[in-house]
C-alpha positions in Angstrom: 0.0 0.2 0.4 1.4 3.7 -1.4 2.2 5.4 2.0 1.0 8.9 1.7 2.7 11.8 3.3 1.5 13.8 6.2 1.8 17.0 3.8 -1.0 16.1 1.7 -0.4 19.0 -0.3 2.8 17.9 -1.3 1.8 14.2 -2.3 -1.3 16.0 -4.2 1.2 18.0 -6.1 4.1 15.0 -7.2 1.0 12.9 -8.1 -0.3 15.6 -10.7 3.3 16.5 -11.6 3.8 12.5 -12.1 0.6 13.0 -14.7 2.3 15.5 -16.4 5.4 14.1 -17.1 3.7 11.0 -18.3 1.9 12.8 -20.9 4.2 15.1 -22.1 5.9 15.3 -25.3 9.0 17.3 -25.7 9.9 17.9 -28.7 13.6 17.6 -28.7 16.1 17.2 -31.2 16.2 14.1 -32.3 12.4 14.2 -31.8 12.4 16.7 -34.6 15.0 15.0 -37.1 12.9 12.2 -37.0 9.3 13.4 -37.7 11.1 15.5 -40.1 13.2 12.2 -41.9 9.7 9.8 -41.2 7.4 12.7 -42.9 9.9 12.9 -45.9 10.2 9.5 -46.3 6.3 8.9 -46.1 6.0 11.6 -49.2 8.1 9.4 -51.5 8.0 5.7 -50.4 4.9 3.2 -50.1 6.7 1.5 -46.9 8.5 2.6 -44.0 10.4 1.3 -41.5 10.7 3.4 -38.0 13.4 2.1 -36.1 14.6 2.6 -32.6 16.0 1.0 -29.3 13.8 0.4 -26.9 12.8 3.4 -24.6 13.7 5.8 -27.3 10.5 7.6 -27.4 8.5 6.0 -30.2 5.3 5.2 -28.9 5.3 9.2 -28.0 6.0 9.9 -31.9 3.4 8.2 -32.8 1.1 9.7 -30.8 2.2 13.0 -31.8 1.8 12.1 -35.8 -2.0 10.5 -34.9 -2.8 14.0 -32.9 -1.2 15.7 -35.8 -2.6 14.3 -38.7 -6.0 13.6 -37.4 -7.1 17.3 -37.7 -11.0 17.7 -38.5 -11.2 16.8 -42.5 -14.4 18.8 -43.5 -15.6 18.5 -40.1 -16.5 15.2 -41.1 -15.8 12.4 -37.8 -15.7 9.3 -40.2 -12.8 10.5 -42.3 -9.9 9.7 -40.7 -6.3 10.5 -41.7 -4.0 8.3 -39.8 -4.7 5.2 -37.9 -2.6 3.0 -35.4 -2.4 -0.4 -33.8 -0.1 -3.0 -32.4 0.6 -5.9 -34.5 -0.7 -9.2 -32.6 2.4 -11.7 -31.0 2.0 -14.9 -32.2 0.5 -17.6 -30.4 1.3 -20.8 -32.5 3.6 -21.3 -35.5 1.7 -19.8 -37.9 1.7 -16.1 -38.5 -2.3 -14.7 -37.0 -3.3 -13.3 -40.0 -6.9 -13.2 -38.7 -5.7 -11.3 -35.2 -3.6 -9.0 -37.6 -6.6 -8.3 -39.6 -9.1 -7.4 -36.8 -7.0 -5.4 -35.0 -6.2 -3.5 -38.2 -10.7 -3.0 -38.4 -10.8 -2.1 -35.1 -8.3 0.9 -35.0 -11.1 1.8 -38.2 -14.1 1.4 -35.7 -15.3 -1.0 -37.9 -18.5 -2.9 -36.4 -18.0 -6.6 -36.0 -14.5 -7.1 -37.5 -14.9 -11.2 -36.6 -18.4 -11.5 -38.8 -17.2 -10.3 -42.5 -18.1 -12.4 -45.4 -16.3 -13.7 -48.1 -18.6 -15.0 -50.9 -17.5 -18.0 -53.5 -17.3 -16.9 -57.1 -19.5 -20.1 -58.4 -21.7 -20.5 -55.4 -23.2 -17.3 -53.5 -22.0 -19.6 -50.1 -21.4 -17.1 -47.1 -18.1 -18.2 -45.0 -17.7 -15.7 -42.2 -14.4 -14.7 -40.7 -11.8 -16.3 -43.0 -8.4 -14.5 -43.2 -9.8 -13.3 -46.9 -12.8 -11.9 -46.2 -11.0 -10.1 -43.3 -8.2 -8.6 -45.1 -10.5 -7.5 -48.2 -13.0 -5.8 -45.1 -9.6 -4.1 -44.2 -8.7 -3.0 -47.6 -12.5 -1.5 -48.0 -12.7 0.1 -44.8 -9.4 1.5 -45.3 -10.6 3.2 -48.9 -13.6 4.6 -47.4 -12.4 6.2 -44.7 -10.4 8.0 -46.9 -7.0 6.9 -44.3 -3.4 8.3 -45.6 -1.2 6.9 -42.8 -1.8 3.2 -41.5 1.1 2.6 -38.6 1.3 -0.8 -37.4 3.8 -0.5 -33.9 5.4 -3.2 -32.8 6.3 -4.7 -36.6 8.6 -7.2 -34.8 5.9 -9.8 -34.6 5.8 -10.1 -38.3 9.2 -11.9 -38.1 8.7 -16.1 -37.8 11.8 -17.9 -37.6 9.7 -21.4 -37.9 10.8 -23.8 -41.0 8.5 -23.4 -43.8 6.8 -20.1 -43.1 6.9 -17.3 -45.0 9.3 -14.5 -44.7 9.3 -11.3 -43.2 9.9 -9.7 -47.1 7.2 -12.0 -48.0 4.4 -10.1 -45.3 6.1 -6.6 -46.5 5.2 -7.2 -49.9 1.6 -7.9 -49.1 1.4 -4.7 -47.3 3.4 -3.2 -50.1 0.5 -4.4 -52.6 -2.0 -2.7 -50.2 -0.8 0.1 -49.8 -0.3 0.2 -53.9 -4.4 -0.6 -53.6 -5.7 1.8 -51.2 -3.0 4.3 -51.8 -1.9 4.8 -48.3 1.4 4.5 -46.9 2.0 2.2 -44.2 4.8 2.9 -41.6 6.3 -0.3 -39.5 7.5 0.7 -35.8 9.9 -1.4 -34.5 12.9 -2.0 -32.3 16.4 -2.8 -34.7 16.4 -6.6 -33.7 13.8 -6.5 -37.1 17.1 -5.7 -39.2 18.4 -8.9 -38.6 16.2 -11.2 -41.0 15.3 -8.5 -42.9 16.1 -9.2 -46.9 15.9 -6.9 -49.4 14.7 -7.5 -53.3 15.2 -4.8 -55.3 11.9 -3.6 -55.5 11.4 -3.3 -51.8 14.7 -2.0 -51.2 13.0 0.9 -53.9 9.4 1.4 -52.1 10.5 1.0 -48.8 12.5 3.3 -46.8 14.4 3.1 -43.1 14.5 5.9 -40.8 16.3 5.6 -37.5 15.0 7.4 -34.1 18.9 7.5 -32.9 19.4 8.4 -28.9 21.6 10.9 -27.4 25.3 9.6 -26.6 27.1 11.8 -24.0 31.1 13.0 -25.1 33.0 14.2 -22.3 32.7 17.3 -23.3 29.4 18.8 -22.0 29.4 21.4 -24.5 28.4 18.8 -27.3 25.1 18.8 -29.3 24.0 15.6 -27.9 24.9 17.1 -24.0 23.1 20.3 -24.2 19.8 18.5 -26.4 19.7 15.9 -23.7 20.4 18.6 -20.5 17.4 20.7 -22.4 14.8 17.5 -22.0 15.7 17.1 -18.4 14.9 20.5 -17.9 11.9 20.2 -19.5 10.6 17.3 -17.4 11.9 19.4 -14.3 9.6 22.3 -15.1 6.6 20.2 -14.8 7.0 20.0 -11.1 6.3 23.1 -8.7 8.9 25.4 -8.3 9.4 24.4 -4.9 10.0 20.6 -5.7 12.1 20.7 -8.7 15.3 19.0 -7.5 18.6 20.5 -8.5 20.9 18.9 -10.5 24.3 19.4 -11.3 26.3 18.5 -14.7 27.6 15.3 -13.0 23.8 14.5 -12.1 22.6 15.0 -15.7 25.7 12.6 -17.3 24.2 10.2 -14.4 20.7 10.5 -16.0 21.7 9.8 -19.4 24.2 6.8 -18.2 21.3 5.2 -16.2 18.3 6.1 -19.2 20.9 5.0 -22.1 20.6 8.4 -23.8 17.0 7.3 -24.3 14.2 9.9 -23.7 11.0 7.3 -23.3 13.4 5.6 -20.6 14.6 9.1 -19.1 10.5 9.6 -18.5 10.0 6.2 -17.0 12.9 7.2 -14.5 11.6 10.2 -13.4 7.8 8.6 -13.2 9.5 6.0 -10.5 11.6 9.1 -8.7 8.3 10.5 -8.2 6.2 7.5 -6.8 9.5 7.1 -4.4 9.2 11.0 -3.7 5.4 10.2 -2.7 5.9 7.3 -0.8 9.0 8.6 1.4 6.8 11.5 2.3 9.0 14.2 0.8 7.9 17.5 -0.2 10.3 18.0 -3.2 11.7 15.5 -5.5 15.7 14.9 -4.8 18.3 13.3 -6.4 18.2 10.4 -3.7 14.9 9.1 -5.4 16.4 8.9 -8.3 19.6 7.1 -6.9 17.0 4.7 -5.7 14.9 3.6 -8.5 17.7 3.7 -11.1 17.5 0.2 -12.7 20.0 -2.6 -11.8 23.7 -2.7 -14.0 22.8 -5.7 -15.5 19.7 -4.4 -17.4 21.8 -1.4 -18.4 24.4 -3.1 -20.0 21.7 -5.2 -22.0 20.2 -2.0 -22.7 23.3 -0.8 -23.8 24.7 -3.4 -25.7 21.3 -4.0 -27.6 21.1 0.3 -28.4 25.2 -0.2 -29.9 24.2 -3.5 -31.7 20.9 -2.2 -33.4 22.9 0.8 -34.6 25.8 -1.4 -36.0 22.7 -3.2 -37.9 21.0 -0.3 -38.9 24.7 0.8 -40.7 24.7 -2.6 -42.4 21.4 -2.9 -43.6 21.9 1.5 -45.3 25.0 -0.2 -46.6 23.2 -3.5 -48.3 19.9 -1.5 -49.5 22.2 1.1 -51.6 24.3 -2.0 -53.1 20.8 -4.0 -53.9 19.5 -0.7 -55.9 22.9 0.0 -57.8 22.9 -3.6 -58.6 19.5 -3.2 -59.8 20.2 -0.1 -61.8 22.7 -2.1 -64.1 21.6 -4.4 -66.9 22.9 -8.7 -66.4 24.5 -8.3 -69.8 26.6 -5.1 -68.7 28.6 -4.7 -65.7 28.9 -1.5 -63.6 32.3 -0.9 -65.5 30.3 -1.0 -69.1 27.9 1.6 -67.9 30.7 3.8 -66.4 32.4 4.2 -69.7 28.8 5.0 -71.5 28.6 8.9 -72.6 25.5 9.1 -70.2 27.2 8.0 -67.4 30.6 9.6 -67.8 28.8 12.9 -68.0 29.2 13.5 -71.6 26.4 13.8 -74.1 25.6 11.7 -77.0 24.4 14.3 -79.1 21.2 12.6 -79.9 17.8 13.9 -78.4 15.6 11.8 -76.3 13.2 9.3 -78.5 14.5 10.1 -82.0 16.2 7.0 -83.1 19.5 5.4 -82.6 22.1 5.9 -85.3 24.0 2.3 -84.6 20.5 0.5 -83.9 18.0 2.0 -85.9 19.8 2.7 -89.5 17.6 4.6 -91.6 17.7 4.8 -95.5 18.1 8.4 -96.8 17.0 8.4 -100.1 
């Protein structure tokens, strides 16, 4: 049971600050940069893969995008610009497509999603709740409600490693086809672990864009960009507290906050929440550094989180290089080498002197009378 302070006003103020920090959206440096890259990718690609380490703030970013994109459209509440749902976790050796499409329909507030009917081509036989019927219903509902962006969180659940099952690339191809049919963009949100089994075909590499949501990495110089940006995030959370209850945080304390949150703003927000709970339970009138020290995660967890972040960053760099290589290979015809292409006038930057659309003198001989 929670131990309340004798000073009820102080306890209520800390609890109120806890709710404010939970709902706080800090548009910090990395947040703004990721939003800009995501907007650019969304304008030019059918599929977008938003990748970031666990606790970096992807959930807050999704909520921010949904609120910003779903502005009233012609005062018609039935029209949605963006929807978001979570991909279901696999509970059997096969991917739960039925649960996936029902979750898609639920986010569109579609009535009775599990009662969708598929009619046979020869006999008008009703089949209720089949995967194909649910998929067609999701496509139809997405088109009817005017959805421009579909955000699928926990996209790592699309990965199955069992033998004989569809690969992640095949599932992405299904989503790409739906994007083409409906005319919407699909954003997949995941941790970097989704990059390990991901293989790009030339078509998927051309149509898909990866956006990385980075964390803050500290250096010895506290005047560096990351250090100053992270300090501004800490100050934004502190300002949510009443002035008399704000902790005094030195530069050394800020460095410890970065280390204890692995540079991820989502982890920092959760740490503030735990420290506030500790302050309420101890009956304190203000949030103190001792509350942070008492609620820091164990070293083994921090080491694991840091290793996951570093591994994910390496995977993203490798995938970016792999994607570029696939695109370069697909641009070169099979019967020509890259050296041949580089030697052509177009590749060398020298024009051939022939207007586009006119016959090529070597391939199309023209008899002149």
